[in-house]
C-alpha positions as CSV (number, residue, x, y, z in Angstrom):
1,M,46.8,24.0,27.5
2,R,43.8,21.9,28.5
3,A,41.1,20.9,26.1
4,S,38.4,22.8,28.1
5,E,40.5,26.0,27.8
6,L,40.9,25.5,24.1
7,M,37.2,24.9,23.6
8,S,36.3,27.9,25.8
9,M,38.6,30.2,23.8
10,A,37.3,28.8,20.5
11,L,33.7,29.4,21.5
12,K,34.5,33.0,22.6
13,T,36.2,33.7,19.2
14,V,33.4,32.1,17.2
15,T,30.6,33.9,19.1
16,G,32.4,37.2,19.0
17,N,31.3,37.7,15.4
18,W,28.1,35.7,14.8
19,M,27.4,37.0,11.3
20,R,30.8,36.1,9.9
21,T,30.7,32.7,11.7
22,L,27.2,31.9,10.3
23,L,28.2,32.8,6.8
24,T,31.3,30.6,7.1
25,M,29.2,27.7,8.4
26,L,26.6,28.1,5.6
27,G,28.2,25.7,3.2
28,V,28.5,23.0,5.9
29,I,25.0,23.6,7.1
30,I,23.6,23.2,3.5
31,G,25.7,20.2,2.8
32,V,24.8,18.2,6.0
33,A,21.1,19.2,5.7
34,S,21.0,18.1,2.1
35,V,22.7,14.7,2.8
36,V,20.3,13.9,5.6
37,T,17.2,15.0,3.7
38,L,18.1,13.3,0.5
39,V,19.0,10.0,2.1
40,S,15.7,10.1,4.1
41,I,13.7,10.7,0.9
42,G,15.7,7.9,-0.9
43,R,15.1,5.4,1.9
44,G,11.5,6.4,2.1
45,T,11.1,5.8,-1.6
46,S,12.7,2.3,-1.3
47,A,10.4,1.5,1.6
48,Q,7.4,2.6,-0.5
49,I,8.5,0.4,-3.4
50,E,8.9,-2.6,-1.1
51,K,5.5,-2.0,0.6
52,Q,3.8,-1.5,-2.8
53,Y,5.1,-4.9,-4.1
54,E,4.4,-6.7,-0.8
55,N,0.8,-5.7,-1.3
56,L,0.8,-7.9,-4.3
57,G,2.6,-10.8,-2.6
58,T,6.2,-11.9,-2.6
59,N,5.7,-14.9,-4.9
60,L,4.1,-13.3,-7.9
61,L,4.9,-13.7,-11.6
62,T,3.4,-11.5,-14.3
63,V,3.4,-12.9,-17.9
64,N,3.0,-10.5,-20.8
65,I,2.4,-11.8,-24.3
66,L,4.3,-9.7,-26.8
67,G,3.5,-11.3,-30.1
68,Q,0.3,-10.9,-32.2
69,G,-1.9,-13.4,-34.0
70,R,-2.7,-17.1,-33.5
71,A,1.0,-18.0,-33.1
72,T,1.0,-16.4,-29.7
73,Q,-2.5,-17.0,-28.6
74,L,-3.1,-18.5,-25.1
75,D,-5.8,-21.0,-24.5
76,Y,-7.6,-20.4,-21.1
77,D,-8.2,-24.1,-20.4
78,E,-4.7,-25.1,-21.2
79,V,-3.3,-22.4,-18.9
80,M,-5.6,-23.5,-16.0
81,E,-4.4,-27.1,-16.3
82,I,-0.9,-26.0,-15.5
83,E,-2.3,-24.7,-12.1
84,Q,-2.5,-28.3,-11.0
85,L,1.3,-28.6,-10.8
86,P,2.8,-28.4,-7.3
87,E,4.8,-25.2,-7.9
88,F,1.7,-23.2,-8.7
89,N,-0.9,-21.9,-6.3
90,Y,-3.2,-19.8,-8.5
91,I,-3.2,-18.6,-12.1
92,A,-5.3,-15.7,-13.4
93,P,-5.3,-14.9,-17.1
94,A,-6.6,-11.5,-17.9
95,V,-7.6,-9.2,-20.7
96,T,-7.8,-5.4,-20.3
97,S,-9.5,-2.6,-22.2
98,S,-11.2,0.7,-21.4
99,S,-14.8,1.7,-22.0
100,N,-17.4,4.2,-21.1
101,V,-19.6,2.9,-18.3
102,K,-23.1,4.3,-17.6
103,Y,-25.2,4.3,-14.5
104,D,-28.4,6.3,-14.4
105,R,-27.4,9.7,-15.9
106,T,-23.7,9.3,-15.0
107,Q,-21.1,8.2,-17.6
108,E,-17.4,7.7,-17.0
109,S,-14.5,5.9,-18.7
110,Y,-12.9,3.1,-16.8
111,S,-10.5,0.2,-17.3
112,I,-12.3,-3.1,-17.8
113,I,-10.5,-6.3,-16.6
114,G,-11.7,-9.7,-17.8
115,T,-10.3,-12.4,-15.5
116,N,-11.2,-15.3,-13.3
117,D,-12.0,-16.0,-9.6
118,R,-8.3,-16.3,-8.6
119,Y,-7.5,-12.7,-9.5
120,A,-8.4,-11.1,-6.2
121,S,-6.4,-13.6,-4.2
122,I,-3.3,-13.3,-6.4
123,T,-3.3,-9.5,-6.5
124,K,-4.3,-9.2,-2.8
125,N,-7.4,-7.2,-3.5
126,Q,-10.0,-7.4,-0.7
127,V,-13.8,-7.4,-1.2
128,A,-15.5,-4.5,0.6
129,S,-19.0,-5.6,0.0
130,G,-20.8,-8.4,-1.9
131,R,-18.6,-11.1,-3.4
132,F,-15.9,-11.6,-6.0
133,L,-16.3,-13.6,-9.2
134,S,-16.9,-17.3,-8.9
135,E,-16.2,-20.3,-11.2
136,S,-19.9,-20.5,-12.0
137,D,-19.8,-16.9,-13.3
138,L,-17.1,-18.0,-15.8
139,S,-18.8,-21.3,-16.7
140,F,-22.2,-19.7,-17.4
141,R,-20.7,-16.5,-18.8
142,T,-22.9,-14.3,-16.6
143,N,-23.1,-10.6,-16.9
144,V,-21.7,-9.7,-13.5
145,A,-19.2,-7.0,-12.4
146,V,-17.0,-6.2,-9.4
147,L,-16.3,-2.5,-9.0
148,G,-13.2,-0.7,-7.8
149,S,-13.5,1.8,-4.9
150,T,-13.2,4.9,-7.2
151,V,-15.8,3.6,-9.6
152,V,-18.2,3.1,-6.7
153,T,-17.7,6.7,-5.5
154,E,-18.0,8.3,-8.9
155,L,-21.0,6.3,-10.2
156,F,-23.0,5.7,-7.1
157,G,-21.9,8.1,-4.4
158,Q,-23.4,7.1,-1.1
159,T,-25.8,4.6,-2.8
160,D,-25.2,0.9,-2.2
161,P,-24.2,-0.5,-5.7
162,I,-24.9,-4.2,-5.0
163,D,-27.5,-5.6,-7.4
164,K,-27.6,-2.4,-9.4
165,K,-26.9,-2.6,-13.1
166,V,-24.2,-0.7,-15.1
167,N,-24.1,-0.4,-18.8
168,I,-20.8,-1.4,-20.6
169,K,-20.8,-1.1,-24.4
170,G,-24.5,-1.5,-24.5
171,F,-24.6,-4.6,-22.2
172,E,-26.0,-4.5,-18.7
173,Y,-23.9,-6.0,-15.9
174,T,-25.2,-6.6,-12.4
175,V,-22.9,-5.4,-9.7
176,I,-22.1,-8.3,-7.3
177,G,-19.3,-6.8,-5.3
178,T,-17.0,-3.9,-4.6
179,L,-13.3,-3.8,-3.7
180,K,-11.4,-2.0,-0.9
181,A,-9.2,0.9,-2.0
182,K,-5.7,-0.2,-2.8
183,G,-3.9,2.3,-4.9
184,S,-1.5,1.6,-7.8
185,S,-0.8,-2.1,-8.6
186,G,2.9,-1.4,-9.0
187,M,3.1,-3.8,-11.9
188,G,3.0,-1.1,-14.6
189,G,-0.8,-1.1,-14.9
190,G,-3.3,1.3,-13.6
191,S,-5.1,1.2,-10.3
192,V,-7.7,-1.5,-9.7
193,D,-9.6,1.2,-7.8
194,E,-10.5,2.7,-11.2
195,A,-11.4,-0.6,-12.8
196,I,-14.4,-2.9,-13.3
197,I,-13.8,-6.6,-13.2
198,V,-15.9,-9.0,-15.2
199,P,-15.7,-12.7,-16.1
200,L,-13.1,-13.5,-18.7
201,P,-15.4,-15.4,-21.2
202,T,-18.0,-12.6,-21.0
203,A,-15.4,-9.9,-21.6
204,Q,-14.1,-11.8,-24.7
205,R,-17.5,-12.7,-26.1
206,Q,-19.6,-9.5,-25.4
207,L,-17.0,-6.8,-25.1
208,G,-14.7,-8.0,-27.8
209,M,-11.6,-7.8,-25.6
210,G,-9.6,-10.3,-27.7
211,N,-6.9,-12.8,-26.7
212,I,-5.3,-13.1,-23.3
213,R,-2.3,-10.7,-23.1
214,T,-1.5,-10.9,-19.4
215,T,-1.4,-13.7,-16.9
216,Y,-0.9,-13.4,-13.1
217,I,0.7,-16.4,-11.4
218,E,1.1,-17.0,-7.7
219,A,3.7,-19.6,-6.9
220,S,2.9,-22.1,-4.1
221,S,5.7,-20.5,-2.0
222,K,8.6,-18.0,-2.3
223,D,11.0,-20.9,-2.7
224,Q,9.0,-22.2,-5.6
225,I,8.9,-19.0,-7.6
226,T,12.0,-19.9,-9.7
227,Q,10.6,-23.3,-10.5
228,A,7.2,-21.8,-11.4
229,Q,8.9,-19.3,-13.7
230,T,11.0,-22.1,-15.4
231,T,7.9,-24.3,-15.9
232,F,5.8,-21.6,-17.4
233,T,8.6,-20.4,-19.6
234,S,9.0,-24.0,-21.0
235,Y,5.3,-24.2,-21.6
236,L,5.2,-20.9,-23.5
237,T,8.4,-21.7,-25.5
238,Y,6.9,-25.0,-26.5
239,K,3.5,-23.5,-27.4
240,F,4.8,-20.5,-29.3
241,K,7.8,-22.3,-30.8
242,S,9.9,-19.4,-29.6
243,S,11.1,-17.7,-26.5
244,N,10.7,-14.2,-28.0
245,G,6.9,-13.9,-27.9
246,F,6.5,-13.3,-24.2
247,R,8.1,-11.8,-21.1
248,I,7.9,-13.1,-17.5
249,L,8.4,-10.6,-14.7
250,N,9.6,-11.9,-11.4
251,Q,8.3,-9.9,-8.4
252,D,11.5,-10.1,-6.4
253,S,13.6,-9.0,-9.4
254,L,11.3,-6.0,-10.0
255,V,11.6,-5.0,-6.3
256,E,15.4,-5.3,-6.3
257,A,15.7,-3.4,-9.7
258,R,13.6,-0.5,-8.5
259,K,15.3,-0.3,-5.1
260,E,18.7,-0.4,-6.8
261,A,17.7,2.4,-9.2
262,S,16.4,4.5,-6.3
263,S,19.6,3.9,-4.3
264,T,21.7,4.9,-7.3
265,L,19.8,8.1,-7.8
266,T,20.0,8.9,-4.1
267,G,23.7,8.2,-4.1
268,Q,24.2,10.6,-7.0
269,L,22.3,13.3,-5.2
270,V,24.2,12.8,-2.0
271,A,27.5,13.1,-3.9
272,V,26.3,16.5,-5.3
273,A,25.3,17.5,-1.7
274,C,28.8,16.6,-0.5
275,I,30.2,19.2,-2.8
276,S,28.5,21.8,-0.5
277,L,30.5,20.4,2.4
278,L,33.7,20.7,0.5
279,V,32.8,24.3,-0.5
280,G,32.0,24.9,3.2
281,G,35.4,23.6,4.1
282,I,37.1,26.0,1.6
283,G,35.1,28.8,3.2
284,I,36.3,27.7,6.7
285,M,40.0,27.7,5.5
286,N,39.5,31.1,3.9
287,I,38.1,32.7,7.0
288,M,40.7,31.0,9.2
289,L,43.5,32.5,7.0
290,V,41.9,35.9,7.4
291,T,41.7,35.3,11.2
292,V,45.4,34.4,11.4
293,T,46.2,37.6,9.6
294,E,44.0,39.7,11.9
295,R,45.4,38.1,15.0
296,T,49.1,38.0,14.1
297,R,50.0,40.4,17.0
298,E,48.0,38.2,19.4
299,I,50.0,35.2,18.2
300,G,53.3,37.1,18.7
301,I,52.4,38.1,22.3
302,R,51.4,34.5,23.2
303,K,54.6,33.1,21.8
304,S,56.7,35.7,23.5
305,I,55.3,34.7,27.0
306,G,55.9,31.0,26.4
307,A,53.2,29.6,24.2
308,K,54.6,26.7,22.2
309,R,54.0,26.0,18.6
310,R,51.6,23.1,19.3
311,N,49.5,25.4,21.6
312,I,49.0,27.9,18.7
313,L,48.3,25.0,16.3
314,M,45.7,23.5,18.5
315,Q,44.1,26.9,19.3
316,F,43.3,27.6,15.6
317,L,42.6,24.0,14.7
318,V,40.0,23.8,17.5
319,E,38.4,27.0,16.3
320,A,38.1,25.6,12.8
321,V,36.6,22.3,14.2
322,V,34.1,24.3,16.4
323,I,32.9,26.2,13.3
324,S,32.5,23.1,11.2
325,G,31.0,21.1,14.1
326,L,28.4,23.8,14.9
327,G,27.6,24.0,11.2
328,G,27.2,20.2,11.0
329,L,25.0,20.2,14.1
330,I,22.8,23.0,12.7
331,G,22.7,21.2,9.4
332,L,21.8,17.9,11.1
333,M,18.8,19.4,13.0
334,L,17.7,21.2,9.8
335,G,17.9,18.0,7.8
336,I,16.0,16.0,10.3
337,G,13.3,18.8,10.5
338,L,13.0,18.9,6.7
339,S,12.7,15.1,6.6
340,L,9.9,15.1,9.1
341,A,8.1,18.0,7.4
342,W,8.5,16.7,3.8
343,P,5.5,14.3,3.9
344,H,3.2,17.1,5.1
345,F,4.0,19.0,1.9
346,N,4.0,15.9,-0.3
347,A,1.6,13.3,1.0
348,K,2.7,10.7,-1.5
349,Q,6.3,10.8,-0.4
350,L,7.4,8.8,2.6
351,T,10.7,9.7,4.4
352,V,12.7,7.4,6.6
353,I,15.4,9.1,8.7
354,S,18.7,7.3,8.4
355,W,20.3,7.9,11.8
356,D,23.6,6.2,10.9
357,I,24.0,8.3,7.7
358,S,23.1,11.4,9.7
359,F,25.8,10.6,12.2
360,Y,28.4,10.1,9.5
361,A,27.4,13.3,7.8
362,F,28.0,15.2,11.1
363,L,31.4,13.4,11.5
364,F,32.3,14.3,7.9
365,S,31.5,18.0,8.7
366,V,33.9,17.8,11.7
367,G,36.5,16.1,9.4
368,V,36.1,19.0,6.9
369,G,37.0,21.4,9.8
370,I,40.1,19.4,10.6
371,I,41.3,19.1,7.0
372,F,40.7,22.7,6.0
373,G,41.6,24.2,9.3
374,L,45.0,22.4,9.5
375,Y,46.8,24.7,6.9
376,P,45.8,28.0,8.6
377,A,46.5,26.6,12.0
378,N,49.9,25.4,10.9
379,K,50.6,28.7,9.3
380,A,49.8,30.5,12.6
381,S,52.0,28.2,14.6
382,K,55.0,28.9,12.4
383,L,55.0,32.6,12.8
384,R,58.1,34.0,14.5
385,P,57.3,36.0,17.6
386,I,59.5,39.0,16.5
387,D,57.8,39.2,13.1
388,A,54.4,38.8,14.6
389,L,54.9,41.6,17.2
390,R,56.1,44.0,14.4
391,T,52.8,43.6,12.6
392,D,50.4,46.5,12.9
């Protein structure tokens, strides 16, 4: 019997009872759709993580001081001297706190960052209007401030904030610049959009923001990031007389760690989704066994007029494959549709359709049909014509 005839017979049988066929395919549909959707969300999350860290640059180190007291106190001038070494491009020590900020009759609480003129370049923050901090602002400890985009909107609305004065802890600061919206920094801190940046010496002297707890370092190139990390680790170990008072985070390591965690979670979810495919396969085997029982007389008649065992085997096997294949195709289209629609329901979630995984999910569904359809097909092919014809 030709393949086209087998396919035609299988399609007629499958379409003869759509409701039963659809219910049989349901497990396969759900399994394939789940795999496609979950993988798309997982890859979208990995792409978001990578993009988020690329916004900060690929050669960034973040140093966090863990200890307390003078034993783990950083000296700003000493740190900036290290910047002269060839493996370093920029270094930006920083202190962070939160405070109520007033302008006119509006008062809101924001993060206050005390840092230097290198900070914007290292963290890839762009000035929207005015200017960023300069070396003279640090040298003369001027009361100037650069506002994040959210701060500008909430305090000033449509008013130009440049040269306006904001009140921070009773001190007036002149706004010299604003930053473009950027979103989360991705380094465990809050968004710079909701922060006010002031000169480091001013923050320590007027606002009482204490010792340097965080330092951002940009290596001269991606190839020099390991050397920069080694150099700064040696400096801190020598200064603190210990390697336990600080932690240095490598940008590349953070990216890989978060992507690996995302991939692991996605893999676990996909494994759960594959259970639906196996359940669907059991459903196909069950319905094919019922079909064999219902069509026992038909099998007997076909065998009595010359149908061979392999003809009966292929007939029922193709029917099982058609059911699983159609289920896989419907699940594939449903999964792609859900992946495309997901960002419309969750604007923060990016999805990236994985066409290779989608193709493999469809092939797996076809394979499920072959595996779980083989037993019923084999059972049908082994029926003796005389026994089959006696069946009512």
